[in-house]
C-alpha positions as MATLAB code, in Angstrom:
seq = 'MEEANQSVVSEFIFRGLCNSRELQTFLLMPFSILYMMTVVGNLLVVSLIITDPHLHSPMYFLLANLSFVDFCLSSVTTPKLTTDFLTENKTISFGGCMSQILCVHIFAGGEMVLLVSMAYDRYVAICKPLRYFSIMNRQKCILLVLISWIIGFVHAMSQLAMILELPFCGPRIVDSFFCDIPLVIKLACMDTHTLGILINADSGVLATSCFILLLISYTYILVTVRRHSKDGASKALSTCTSHITVVVLFFGPCIFIYLWPLSVTSVDKFLAVFYTVITPLLNPAIYTLRNKEIKNAIKRLVNQNVDSRDNF';
ca = [
      -0.044   -0.023    0.072;
       2.921    2.302    0.726;
       4.405    1.801   -2.557;
       1.318    2.306   -4.290;
       0.880    5.682   -3.034;
       4.450    6.834   -4.314;
       5.025    8.449   -7.696;
       7.084    5.997  -10.085;
       6.787    8.569  -13.037;
      10.138   10.246  -13.182;
       9.588   12.669  -15.798;
       6.766   14.260  -17.813;
       6.342   14.703  -21.652;
       5.210   17.851  -22.998;
       3.317   17.883  -26.101;
       4.081   21.493  -26.871;
       2.160   23.943  -28.988;
       1.695   22.205  -32.127;
       2.531   18.576  -33.397;
       4.076   20.024  -36.662;
       7.903   19.925  -37.045;
       7.892   22.425  -39.825;
       5.823   24.918  -37.616;
       7.926   24.355  -34.408;
      11.153   25.010  -36.604;
       9.288   28.227  -37.728;
       8.241   29.410  -34.304;
      11.573   28.943  -32.717;
      13.022   32.411  -33.982;
      10.033   34.258  -33.310;
       9.698   33.246  -29.628;
      13.466   33.506  -29.101;
      13.265   37.178  -30.247;
      10.089   37.519  -27.921;
      12.086   36.408  -24.962;
      15.020   38.309  -25.632;
      12.802   41.484  -26.104;
      11.171   40.751  -22.804;
      14.395   40.376  -20.975;
      15.869   43.696  -22.368;
      12.819   45.556  -21.779;
      12.168   44.640  -18.240;
      15.529   44.652  -16.993;
      15.890   48.197  -18.859;
      13.011   49.528  -16.873;
      14.590   48.027  -13.574;
      17.833   49.591  -14.175;
      16.516   52.919  -15.422;
      14.426   53.395  -12.324;
      17.372   52.129  -10.051;
      20.177   54.577  -11.628;
      17.861   57.532  -12.646;
      17.194   59.851   -9.666;
      14.152   61.431  -11.390;
      12.534   57.966  -11.050;
      12.978   57.473   -7.438;
       9.376   57.878   -6.456;
       6.719   55.150   -4.993;
       4.990   54.579   -8.370;
       8.433   53.799  -10.161;
       9.756   51.695   -7.159;
       6.538   49.521   -7.662;
       6.862   49.604  -11.645;
      10.495   48.180  -11.110;
       9.181   45.287   -9.018;
       6.538   44.601  -11.538;
       9.057   44.510  -14.374;
      11.175   42.239  -12.418;
       8.154   39.724  -11.925;
       7.307   39.819  -15.054;
      11.050   38.927  -16.158;
      10.963   35.916  -13.721;
       7.552   34.733  -14.868;
       8.635   34.717  -18.501;
      11.992   33.057  -17.712;
      10.015   30.209  -15.863;
       8.455   28.815  -19.059;
       9.750   30.749  -22.300;
      13.253   29.255  -22.374;
      12.168   25.700  -21.989;
       9.344   26.056  -24.784;
      11.994   27.574  -27.228;
      14.368   24.805  -26.768;
      11.717   22.281  -26.977;
      11.094   23.538  -30.498;
      14.485   21.921  -31.427;
      13.593   18.364  -29.863;
      11.287   15.695  -30.585;
      10.973   14.521  -26.874;
      10.019   17.324  -24.904;
      10.728   15.829  -21.317;
      10.839   17.573  -17.860;
      11.694   15.892  -14.612;
       9.272   15.242  -11.832;
      11.273   17.687   -9.703;
      11.388   20.336  -12.577;
       7.807   20.104  -13.384;
       6.919   20.729   -9.418;
       9.409   23.400   -9.402;
       7.993   24.932  -12.437;
       4.380   24.907  -10.875;
       5.705   26.438   -7.885;
       7.636   29.330   -9.392;
       4.759   30.139  -11.819;
       2.177   30.661   -9.092;
       4.715   32.565   -6.928;
       5.274   35.002   -9.663;
       1.841   35.180  -11.044;
       0.147   35.378   -7.600;
       2.680   38.020   -6.491;
       2.004   39.827   -9.603;
      -1.645   40.168   -9.113;
      -1.235   41.586   -5.605;
       1.401   44.027   -6.694;
      -0.904   45.303   -9.419;
      -3.487   45.960   -6.624;
      -0.605   47.902   -4.725;
       0.007   49.696   -7.887;
      -3.763   50.677   -8.044;
      -3.608   51.876   -4.517;
      -0.621   54.111   -5.334;
      -2.500   55.888   -7.978;
      -5.641   56.198   -5.675;
      -3.552   57.972   -3.049;
      -1.740   60.053   -5.867;
      -4.735   61.159   -7.441;
      -7.284   61.455   -4.835;
      -4.901   62.634   -1.832;
      -2.142   64.156   -3.498;
      -1.206   66.509   -0.790;
      -0.634   63.393    1.552;
       0.843   61.129   -1.186;
       4.452   61.182   -0.058;
       3.459   60.923    3.501;
       0.897   57.848    3.057;
       3.383   56.352    0.308;
       6.505   56.462    2.208;
       9.661   54.217    1.895;
       8.312   51.904    4.416;
       4.884   51.525    3.117;
       6.348   50.918   -0.728;
       8.607   48.141    0.865;
       5.834   46.451    3.052;
       3.421   46.442   -0.296;
       6.013   44.458   -2.159;
       6.837   42.080    0.655;
       3.195   41.534    0.995;
       2.981   40.612   -2.649;
       5.792   38.175   -2.485;
       4.609   36.679    0.763;
       0.972   36.026   -0.728;
       2.421   34.653   -3.945;
       4.550   32.295   -1.931;
       1.735   31.143    0.181;
      -0.596   30.758   -2.534;
       1.909   28.896   -4.635;
       2.877   26.463   -1.578;
      -0.780   25.634   -1.150;
      -1.037   24.838   -4.691;
       1.792   22.351   -4.619;
       0.917   20.995   -1.367;
      -2.299   19.419   -2.820;
      -0.420   17.802   -5.763;
       2.868   16.850   -4.541;
       1.651   13.583   -2.754;
      -0.484   12.450   -5.823;
       0.237    9.023   -7.238;
       1.684    9.348  -10.648;
       2.046    5.949  -11.881;
       1.079    5.820  -15.584;
       0.247    8.563  -18.098;
       2.975   11.359  -18.313;
       1.952   13.190  -21.333;
       1.214   16.992  -20.450;
      -0.875   18.524  -23.287;
       0.829   22.027  -22.937;
       4.290   23.648  -23.124;
       4.929   23.875  -19.540;
       3.563   22.097  -16.283;
       0.207   23.607  -15.695;
      -1.761   22.288  -12.677;
      -5.136   21.433  -14.185;
      -3.330   19.348  -16.838;
      -0.769   17.768  -14.336;
      -3.369   16.538  -11.901;
      -5.464   14.643  -14.864;
      -2.391   12.381  -14.971;
      -2.652   11.028  -11.485;
      -3.773    7.585  -10.641;
      -6.858    8.495   -8.834;
      -9.996   10.536   -9.118;
      -8.778   14.223   -8.905;
     -12.368   15.814   -9.846;
     -12.628   17.322   -6.279;
      -9.159   18.139   -6.036;
      -9.321   20.046   -9.356;
     -12.233   22.267   -7.930;
     -10.290   23.036   -5.029;
      -7.161   24.072   -6.802;
      -9.198   26.147   -9.340;
     -11.202   27.604   -6.342;
      -7.773   28.582   -4.906;
      -6.510   30.445   -7.979;
      -9.652   31.804   -8.846;
     -10.473   33.342   -5.441;
      -7.233   34.960   -5.485;
      -7.316   36.177   -9.228;
     -11.038   37.431   -8.779;
     -10.538   38.988   -5.451;
      -7.551   40.947   -6.907;
      -9.424   42.010  -10.115;
     -12.504   43.158   -8.298;
     -10.327   45.365   -5.988;
      -8.571   46.761   -9.023;
     -12.127   47.354  -10.442;
     -13.296   49.250   -7.463;
      -9.879   51.252   -7.091;
      -9.908   52.648  -10.656;
     -13.620   53.420  -10.673;
     -13.257   55.297   -7.199;
     -10.486   57.342   -8.994;
     -12.513   58.447  -11.891;
     -15.779   59.017   -9.835;
     -13.769   61.253   -7.139;
     -11.868   63.260   -9.802;
     -14.996   63.782  -11.776;
     -16.838   65.530   -8.692;
     -13.809   68.168   -8.696;
     -13.582   69.098  -12.318;
     -15.399   68.528  -15.678;
     -12.380   67.113  -17.464;
     -11.131   65.297  -14.374;
     -12.164   61.837  -15.422;
     -10.240   62.225  -18.803;
      -7.047   63.204  -16.953;
      -7.264   60.555  -14.565;
      -8.178   58.002  -17.195;
      -5.019   59.172  -19.148;
      -3.002   58.677  -15.893;
      -4.032   55.249  -15.160;
      -4.464   53.785  -18.871;
      -1.378   51.958  -18.849;
      -2.155   50.473  -15.508;
      -5.583   49.591  -16.545;
      -4.293   48.044  -19.966;
      -1.987   45.750  -17.986;
      -4.470   44.816  -15.661;
      -6.895   43.551  -18.353;
      -4.068   41.814  -20.346;
      -2.859   39.838  -17.257;
      -5.976   39.105  -15.304;
      -8.223   38.190  -18.578;
      -6.615   35.124  -19.486;
      -5.999   33.968  -15.873;
      -9.570   34.450  -14.919;
     -10.785   32.549  -18.181;
      -8.352   29.808  -17.716;
      -9.489   28.966  -14.038;
     -13.119   29.891  -14.054;
     -14.430   28.889  -17.421;
     -16.046   25.581  -16.953;
     -15.245   24.146  -20.491;
     -11.536   23.348  -21.478;
     -10.724   23.832  -25.218;
      -7.016   22.815  -25.737;
      -6.107   25.215  -28.401;
      -7.705   28.035  -26.476;
      -6.018   27.233  -23.282;
      -2.504   26.952  -25.095;
      -3.201   30.379  -26.594;
      -3.970   32.041  -23.260;
      -1.119   30.386  -21.518;
       1.102   31.761  -24.108;
      -0.358   35.122  -23.578;
       0.083   35.554  -19.949;
       3.478   33.819  -19.844;
       4.964   35.165  -22.885;
       3.193   38.134  -24.301;
       2.076   40.029  -21.448;
       5.599   40.270  -19.814;
       6.668   41.715  -23.105;
       3.806   44.277  -23.392;
       4.032   45.658  -19.914;
       7.407   47.450  -20.305;
       6.247   48.340  -23.791;
       2.876   49.880  -22.471;
       4.778   51.882  -19.505;
       7.464   53.058  -21.827;
       5.453   54.303  -24.798;
       2.949   55.846  -22.419;
       5.161   57.604  -19.875;
       7.067   60.822  -20.305;
       9.461   60.262  -17.390;
      10.391   56.815  -18.632;
      11.123   58.268  -22.232;
      12.939   61.221  -20.813;
      14.940   58.778  -18.792;
      16.037   56.628  -21.723;
      16.842   60.046  -23.592;
      19.189   61.103  -20.596;
      20.589   57.434  -20.701;
      21.212   57.652  -24.492;
      22.652   61.415  -24.215;
      25.050   60.238  -21.345;
      26.600   57.623  -23.440;
      26.928   59.711  -26.564;
      28.736   62.527  -24.297;
      30.889   59.916  -22.695;
      31.993   58.537  -26.003;
      32.750   62.045  -27.554;
      34.870   62.987  -24.566;
      36.683   59.577  -24.829;
];
């Protein structure tokens, strides 16, 4: 009985995005470029915020942490995805699969809470501007970031604890490009219907509660500012557009995957690619293109490099 309860599967096999070898070869270069752009874009934002004194404010401190989390989230899945385009047997060890599950949920859960913190920052900046720096002091910013990491870690450990002791003794093909919990638990040698509901409820509650808090925050910002000026709503919307765009892009696929009752493999794979590959790339692009301070920081960095080259 003791042996029956232990996992005998030492590795899992990914089916990947598609079965066609020609299409996989074609996708190698685009996904490699997307990952490099994600790494460069997010680390550039982090570097700019750390090195440029003009960006040493609460909003940019939170933005730097968001970019770092996006870099980490993409790095958990995308390198493995791109290298698997080159191989016919897309395997991952049991320990590697569990580690991938843990990391994805730490970073994804942490990002959800971090986006709520950024919404709170915008609420204080727009609705209580005179008290902004006293409320959003250094200690408060560090606390908000720590809370996001703690909640992400607790969420990930609760997910992992529910599947770590499952008996995997036969099927080992995961119909995706990374270890996604709903797909992995289907391979267990027992009925996991109730467990699947609990796991989806765990992720769904976190995603939905954060999304509702974000909707309330941004709605309250617009309503509050509109009361003070006729064009206040448009100004507030302009300030928060990049934040709202990122929220929709990140939460949309997550909520759909974990709360939608029907599972369509092709749709699930597209949404998984979207929130693990595309969204981490779009976030720095959205903030850079719509943010004057970030664009000015890039210009200052370029001018410094040009001046130092001329002096040399």
